[in-house]
C-alpha positions in Angstrom: -28.4 18.0 93.1 -27.1 16.2 96.9 -25.5 18.2 100.1 -21.6 19.0 99.8 -20.1 16.8 102.4 -17.1 19.2 105.1 -13.6 19.7 104.3 -13.9 17.6 100.8 -13.8 21.0 98.4 -13.6 24.6 97.1 -16.4 25.9 96.2 -15.7 28.5 93.3 -18.4 30.4 92.9 -17.1 33.2 90.7 -14.3 33.4 88.6 -12.1 34.8 91.2 -14.1 33.8 94.5 -14.2 30.5 96.3 -15.3 28.9 99.4 -14.6 26.2 102.2 -16.6 25.0 104.4 -15.2 22.1 106.8 -15.2 21.3 110.5 -12.0 21.1 111.3 -8.5 23.2 109.8 -6.4 20.1 107.5 -3.1 20.7 109.4 -2.0 22.4 112.9 -2.6 26.1 113.3 -0.1 29.3 112.3 2.0 30.2 114.1 0.7 33.9 114.0 -2.5 32.5 114.6 -1.6 30.9 117.8 -0.5 33.8 119.0 -3.0 36.2 118.3 -4.8 33.6 120.3 -3.5 34.1 122.9 -5.1 35.2 126.5 -8.8 34.3 124.6 -11.2 31.8 126.6 -10.4 28.1 125.7 -13.5 27.8 123.5 -12.6 31.0 121.9 -8.9 29.7 121.1 -10.3 26.7 119.4 -13.4 29.0 117.4 -10.8 31.6 116.1 -8.7 28.9 115.5 -10.0 27.0 113.5 -11.5 29.2 111.4 -7.7 31.3 110.6 -7.1 27.5 109.5 -9.9 27.1 107.7 -9.0 30.3 105.7 -5.4 29.5 105.5 -6.8 25.8 103.5 -8.0 27.8 101.4 -5.8 30.2 101.4 -2.6 27.3 100.3 -4.9 26.3 97.5 -5.4 29.6 95.8 -3.3 31.7 96.4 -1.5 30.5 98.1 1.5 33.8 97.4 -1.4 34.8 100.6 -0.9 31.5 102.6 1.5 32.9 105.5 0.2 36.7 105.3 -0.7 37.7 109.2 -3.9 38.7 109.9 -5.4 41.6 111.5 -8.7 42.9 112.4 -10.4 46.5 111.8 -11.9 48.3 114.1 -15.3 46.5 112.7 -13.8 43.0 113.3 -13.4 42.1 109.3 -9.9 40.4 108.8 -7.6 41.7 106.9 -4.0 40.0 105.2 -0.8 42.5 105.6 0.6 42.4 102.4 -1.7 41.3 100.1 -3.7 44.3 99.6 -5.1 42.3 97.0 -6.7 39.7 98.5 -10.7 40.1 100.1 -11.1 37.3 103.1 -13.9 36.5 105.1 -14.9 34.3 108.2 -17.7 33.0 109.6 -18.1 30.1 112.6 -21.4 27.9 113.7 -22.0 25.2 115.5 -18.5 23.9 115.3 -18.4 24.0 111.3 -16.4 26.7 109.9 -17.1 28.9 106.7 -13.4 31.0 105.0 -14.4 32.9 101.4 -11.1 34.3 99.6 -11.4 36.0 96.4 -9.2 38.0 94.4 -9.3 42.4 93.5 -12.6 41.9 96.0 -13.5 42.2 99.1 -15.6 39.5 100.6 -17.8 38.4 102.7 -19.4 34.9 104.1 -22.1 33.9 107.3 -23.1 30.7 107.7 -25.9 29.5 110.9 -27.5 26.0 112.3 -30.9 26.8 112.0 -32.3 28.1 114.5 -34.7 25.5 117.1 -36.5 28.8 118.5 -37.6 31.6 115.4 -39.8 34.3 117.0 -42.2 35.5 114.1 -40.5 39.0 115.7 -37.2 38.4 114.3 -38.4 36.9 111.4 -40.8 40.2 110.4 -37.8 42.0 111.4 -35.6 40.6 108.7 -38.5 39.7 106.1 -41.0 42.2 106.7 -43.4 41.9 103.6 -42.0 38.7 102.5 -41.9 37.5 106.2 -45.5 35.6 105.3 -44.2 33.4 102.6 -42.2 32.1 105.3 -45.1 32.0 108.0 -46.8 28.9 105.4 -43.5 26.4 105.2 -43.3 24.0 108.0 -41.5 24.7 111.5 -38.1 23.2 110.1 -38.3 24.4 107.1 -39.2 27.6 108.0 -35.8 28.2 110.2 -34.1 26.3 107.4 -35.0 28.8 105.2 -35.1 31.9 107.8 -31.5 31.1 108.0 -30.5 30.9 104.1 -31.8 34.7 104.6 -29.9 36.0 108.2 -26.1 34.6 106.4 -27.3 36.8 103.1 -27.7 39.3 104.8 -24.9 38.7 107.2 -22.4 38.4 104.4 -23.4 41.4 103.2 -22.4 43.6 105.4 -19.1 41.7 106.3 -18.0 41.6 102.3 -19.0 45.5 103.0 -17.3 45.9 106.5 -19.9 46.9 108.6 -20.8 44.5 110.3 -23.9 45.0 112.6 -23.3 48.0 111.6 -24.6 48.2 108.5 -27.7 47.0 109.7 -28.2 43.5 107.9 -32.1 42.6 108.8 -32.7 45.9 106.7 -31.0 43.8 103.2 -33.9 42.9 100.9 -33.1 39.7 100.6 -35.7 37.2 98.9 -38.1 34.3 100.8 -35.7 31.3 99.4 -32.8 33.0 98.3 -31.2 31.5 95.9 -29.0 34.8 94.4 -28.7 38.8 93.6 -27.3 42.0 94.4 -26.6 44.3 97.4 -25.7 48.0 95.9 -22.5 46.9 94.0 -21.7 43.3 96.0 -23.8 40.2 94.6 -24.5 37.5 96.8 -25.1 33.5 96.8 -26.6 31.8 99.1 -25.3 28.0 99.1 -28.2 25.5 98.6 -26.2 22.6 98.1 -24.3 22.9 101.6 -24.4 20.6 104.5 -26.0 24.3 106.5 -27.8 27.6 105.5 -24.0 29.0 104.1 -23.9 32.9 101.4 -21.5 34.4 99.9 -21.0 38.4 99.1 -18.3 39.6 97.1 -17.7 43.2 95.5 -18.8 42.8 91.4 -18.2 45.6 89.6 -14.2 45.0 89.8 -15.3 42.3 87.5 
């Protein structure tokens, strides 16, 4: 299966879970997001508005009643839609790309990561522990890609949980070549057909 181009499709991962990968939003910034970005450094404002824009594009397609809802962060930074508590949302950005996720009646987390140019051995061992040896056998470029996939799974899980780095993502047990699995009440999926490593985690017990 060929890599999914950015900005061309909303990927349905589950009955009511969708992910979108894009480099830019389809339309101009939402007024509420422009207000929220006021006072941020220019680079951070661009990143912030791109993330919010791609998320609103996805909302317009799969949950249009929530498209204009105000987004407010929790204490750990997880975005929440005011007035639409039954719609879970998540955003990630790296290297000029944005990933957004929307889930109905469940929490969701998404993370994307460009493969690192420099990958210290200690970082690999911290995130994979006894599984690190499997990555060490791969060529350098493939090793970086598979490590990025592992990290996106770990990050997506704690984002879905709403704990962020306080949830110790590096301690989550993930295979060296991740495809799908479970962590607690969450199911995770590593999308292996996207242009960059990208993973999504969502509550499964509410099905």
